[in-house]
N, C-alpha and C positions, 0 to 999 in steps of 0.2 A: 504493500500500500504506500509506504513512504517513497519507494522508487517511482511508482506511478505518479504520485503527487509532484515529485521533482521533475519528472518528464513533462508534465503539464505546464509547470512554471517555465520550463525551457521553451516549450512549444509557443506559448502566448507571446514570448519575446519576438518571435518570428512572424506571428500572425499580423497581417496588414490591417485588420479591423480591431486590433486591441492597442490601446495607449495606456502605458503605466506611468503615472505621475508626470505627464508631459509638460514641457516648458513652453510658455508663450502660445498656448492654444486658444486662450480666451479671445473671442471675436474673430477667430479664423476657422471656425468649423465649416464654413462654406467652401474653404480651400480644401479641407480634408475630404469632404463629400463630393467636391466638384459640382456643387449646385447651391442654390439659395432656398432650398425647401425648408419648411418649418422644422423645428427641433423639439422632440419629445423625449423626456428622460424616464427610465425605470430605475428607481432607487432601491438599493439592497437587492439587486436583481437575481442574486444566487446563480442558478444555472441558465438564466437568461431566457426561459420559456416565453415570458411575456414580451420581451424585446423582440425576439424572433417572430412570435405570433403576430404582433402588431405590424412588423415589417412586411410580413406576407400579405397582410390585408391592404396596406397602403404604401405603394411604391413611390408616392410623391411626398412622403414625409420621412425625415431622418430620425431614427431611433437610436438612443444611446443608453445601454445598460450600465449602471454604476454599482460597483461592489469593491470591497477591500480584499476579497479572497480570490486570488488568481486561479486557484485550482477549480473553483466553481465557475468562474467566467469562461474557462476553457470550453465547457460543453456548449454553451450558447454560441460562442465565437466560432467553434468548429462547425456547428450546424449551419450558421449563416454563411460561412465560406463554402461549404459543400453545396449549398443551395444557390449560391451566387447572389445573395441578398446584399447588394451594395449600399442599401439604406440602413443597415444595422451595424452598429459599432459598440465597443465596450471600453469603458474607462475604469481603470483600477485606481481607486483613491478612496478616502473616507468622505462621507457625506458632509462632514463639518468643513471640508475644504472646497466645496463646490464653487464658492466665490472666486477661487484661484483659476478656475477653468472655463467660466462663463461670465460674460459681461452682463451688466444690468440690462434686463429686458431681452436677453438673447434666446430664452427658452419659451416655448409656447404652452407646453403642458408637462405635468409630472404625474407619473403613476407610482403608487406604493402598493405592492401586491404581496400579501401574506407576510408582513414583517413580524419580527419577534414582538409580541404585545407587551413585553416587559411588565408582567402582571403585578409585581410587588410595588407598593406605593413609593418605596424608596427609589425605584427605578423610573419614576414618572418622566424625568427629563431625558431619558433614553428613547422614549417612544417617538417614532418618526413623525407623528402629528402634534408633538408638543410645540408650543410657541418658540422654543429655542431653535427648532429646525424650521418652523414656518417663516421665521425672519430671514433665514438664508434663502428659502424658496422665493419669498416675496421679492428679494433683490434681483434674482436672475430671471424671474418670470416677466413676460410682457404684462402690460396693464390688463389685458383681456385674458391672461393665462388662468388655467384652472388646475386643481389638484384632484386626482382620483385615488381613493382608498378602497381596496378590495381585501376583505379579511374574513376569517372564520372565527375571530375572537369577539364575542359579544362585549367583552370589557373594553377592548380598543375601539370598537364601534361606538359605544356609549361615551367613552372618554372624548373621542374626536368630536362628537356632536356637542358635548359640553364645552369644548374649546371654541367651536364655531359660534355657539350662543354667547359665551362669556366675552369674546372679543369682537362680537358683532360682525362676523364674517358672513359671506353670502352663500347659503346652502342652495345648491342648484338641483341636486338629485339625492334622494334618501330612499334606499331600497334595503329593507331589512331581511329580504329573502330572495336573492337573485334568481334562483332556479325555480321558484314557485310559479313564475310566468314563463311559458314556453317561448313567447315572442320577445326575446331579449337581444340586445345588440351583439353582433359577432365579437366585438372587443371584449365583452364580458364572458364569452364562452371559452376563452383561452384558459387553460388550467396549468398551474405550476406544479412542480414536484411536491411542494409543501401543501398545496390544496388537496392533491390526491392522497396525501398521507392522513388528512383530517386529524391533525394533532389535537385540535380543540374538542374533538368528538361531539361537535354541535350539529353536524349534518345540515348546517345553515350557513350560507355565504352572505355577507353584508357588503353593501357598496354605498359609498358617499362620493359625491362630486361637489367641490366647493371652490370659491374664489377668495383669495386673501385680499379682500377689497378695502380693508381698514388698517390703520396702524395697530401694532401689537405692543401696547404699553407694558413695560417691565413690571410695573407695580401690580398688575393683574396676575402675574405668575404665582405670587404668594397666595392670592385668593383661590387660584386653581388648585394649589396644593391643599388648602384648607377644605375645599369642597370634597376632595377625595377622602380626606381623613374623616369628615362628617359622614360620608356615605358608608365607610367601613364601620364606623362606630354605631351608626344608626340602623 
């Protein structure tokens, strides 16, 4: 297993669709993709199933899967290369560093698919829909940009709705049971490795789409923490 992991790290260094901590890429993604198509990110992309799936659906949009773990990125990057998906790429870095790789307003949309829900209250700031991260997203997103969350965690779903309400963000779509309706968008039919595992054992997939349409004042972060403590206590 260790040898396989090392081989994958070596492979992605040669993959034309993988960038590892690149220098001076912000504002130059059109040069990388050789077009000026919209840019959509998948954060904590894991094996890249969503990045690849979206790229298959829309060849006029550039998709970038972002993850810190190169051995996971390998799978999605390899599939994209094998299928000739020139609109799919992968960026190896931490989400906290997104501002180093994208200019303000350079990204059209962000997908967060089945992230670690960080269930413990002490881990609240590690949730990818916490305002700590939303401030990063707000900077790189266009004014019309949106965030998509797809999760099997009722806790993360509820927490994110709480964030949207507390910070007066714009909730565009709220679907508490994606597969209850057969007539769903093809973008929501894509399944990741973690969705298939059904780690939460909920048999229910939640989806939110929202716009970070308001400032995110730091003083409300403490209020958000208190709301969770009250929910646990009550």
